[in-house]
N, C-alpha and C positions, 0 to 999 in steps of 0.2 A: 611747548618747548620745540625748538627747531631740531630737526634730525641732522646729524653730522655724518657725512660719508667720508672716511679716510681710506685711501688706497695706500697702505703703509709699506708695501714692497717697493723700494726705490730702485729704479733701473737707471744706472749711471749711463752717461753718454757713451755710446759704443758704435763702431762702424758695422753696418750690416751689408752683407753681399748676398743678394738674392736674385733669382731669375724668374721671369714669367715665361711659360711656354708660349712660343709665338714670336720670340725675338727680342723682347724688351729685357733689359737688365738694369737693375737699380743697384749701384755700388756706392755705399757710403751714406745712404739716407739714415738719419738719426733723430730721435726725440731726445730733448733735454728737459728734465723736470718730471713731475708726477701729477696725477689728478687728485688734488685735495679739494673737496668741495663741501659746501653747506647747502643742504636741501631746504626748500621752502616748505611751509606748513600746508599749502593748498593741495588738497587730495585730488582735485579735478584737473588743475593745470600746474603740475609740479615743475619747478625750475631749480637749478642749482647754481650757486655763485662760487666761482673758483677762488680759492684762498691763495694759490700760488700761480706764478706764470708758467705756461706750458709752451714749448717751442719745438717746431719740427723743421729740420734742414733737409731739403730734398737733394737727391743725387746731383741734379743740375745746378745746385747752389741757391735756389729759391728758399727763402725762409718764411715760415708762417708762425706768427706769434699770437697766442691767446693770453691776454694780460690778466693779471690778478684782478679780481672783482668782476670779471666778465660773467655774464649770465647766459646760460645755455639751457635748452629744454628737450633737445632731441627731435623736435617737430620738423626739422629740416629733412628728415628721412621720410620719403613717401610711404603711404599706407601699404602698397604692394611690397615694398622693401621690407617693412616691419613684419608683414604677414609671412613672407617666405624666409627671412633671415632671422628675425627676432628683434628684441629691444637692443638698440645699438649701445645703450648705456649699461647693459648687463651682458657684455660680450667680451671676446678676447681682442677686440680692436677699439677699446674705450678711448684711447688717446686720439686715434684717428677720427672717431666719431665726434669727440668734443671739438677738435680742430676744425673739422668740416662744418659742424653746426655753427660755430662762431663765424666762419668764413661766409656762410650763407646770410647770416644776420648782418654782418659788416658790409657786404657787397663791395669791398674795396678792390677785389681781384676778379678776374673773369670766371664765370661759372665753370667753364671748361677746364681751367687751371685748377680750380677747387676740387673737381672730381678726379683729376689726375693725381693731385696731392693725396686724396683719400685712398685711392687704390694703392699707391706706393707706400703710404703710411701703414695701411693694414697688412701688407706683406712684411714690412719691417717689424711689425708687432707679432708676426708669426702665423698669420692667416695663410692657408695653402693658396698657391697661385691661382688655381682654378676657382676656388671660392671667392678670391679677390676679384677675379674677372666677372664672375656672376654678379657680384655687388656693383661693379662698375657698369655693367650692362643695365642693371635696374635703375641706377642713378641717371644714366644717359637717357633711358626711355621715359622715366617718370619723375625724375628729380627736378628740383627748382632751377630755374634759369633767371637771369637778371641782366639789366644793362648797368655797366659800370659808368657812373656819371661823368667822370673825367675823360673817358674814352669815347663817348658817344655824343656826336653833334646833334643827335635827335632830341636830346634833353631840351636844348635851347629852342628848338623849333616846335616840338610836339608835346613834350612832357615836363615843361619847366616847373610845374607845381608838384610833380610826382617824383619825389626823391626815393621812393621805395618800390619802383616798378619791378615786379617779380611775377613769374608765371611758371606753370608746368605744362608739358606737352599733353595733348589728348591722345590716348592710345587704346587699343583693344587689349584688355588684360590677358586674354587667352593667347594672343599672339606673342605677347611679352613673355609669358610663362613658357611658351614653346621655345623661346630663345634660350632659356635656362638649360634645356637639354642640349641644344646646339652648342652652347659654350662649353658644357661639360664633355661633350663628345669630341669637339674639334679643337679645343684650346686655342681659339683664334687670337690674333694680335689685337691690341686695343684699337688700332685703326680699323681693323676688320669689324670689330664690334660696333664702332661708331657708324660705319657704313650700313651694317645690317639693321641697326636700330632706326636709322633714317628711313628704311623701307617700311617699317611697321607703324611709325608715328602718323596718326591721322591728321593732326594739327599741331604744328611746332610751337605756335604762339603768335604774338604780335609781329609786326613787320621787323625785318632784320635791321640791326643797328650798326650802320657804318662799319668801322674797323673790327667790330666784334663778330662779324660774319664768319 
């Protein structure tokens, strides 16, 4: 029999006003819906199918939709993230994790935008600003990156047959872990985190894709 996971506490749409030390302020980010999912029976590669639509409206107005019947598995989170933060589906940022996981699989939006969405969503869900920035740094350094097909002219020239082009940067884990301390001590801006992460990445991935640079 399939296992059913019900998150029965419904959080009605509400406006959140939260700040991230370092200058960013998210005013009005809101989730609509709840995570109601049916888990698969596979003990080795568990997945869950959403039974209801989940939606996140960012402060800037961008909307991210996870449709009913979408399948997510949490494997969008890199190993170092899970090792340091824990299972994203057993966390206080479940909605953000589900929305991000679906975004990685769909690849309909830029990976940079998906990571920004995740950090904003996690703060809206109540994650402390510094913890959210640590998670953002880990995704920047070790998370999935991809080319959005409709934005990249490279698909027609180089990867016409590869509609699932995705990669992760190669990094020195010890240097990334050291950045955790830096983030906690300095509470840098998201832009500063991006610059610092760029200094520790050993290999960012394949060649840059046109407007996604």
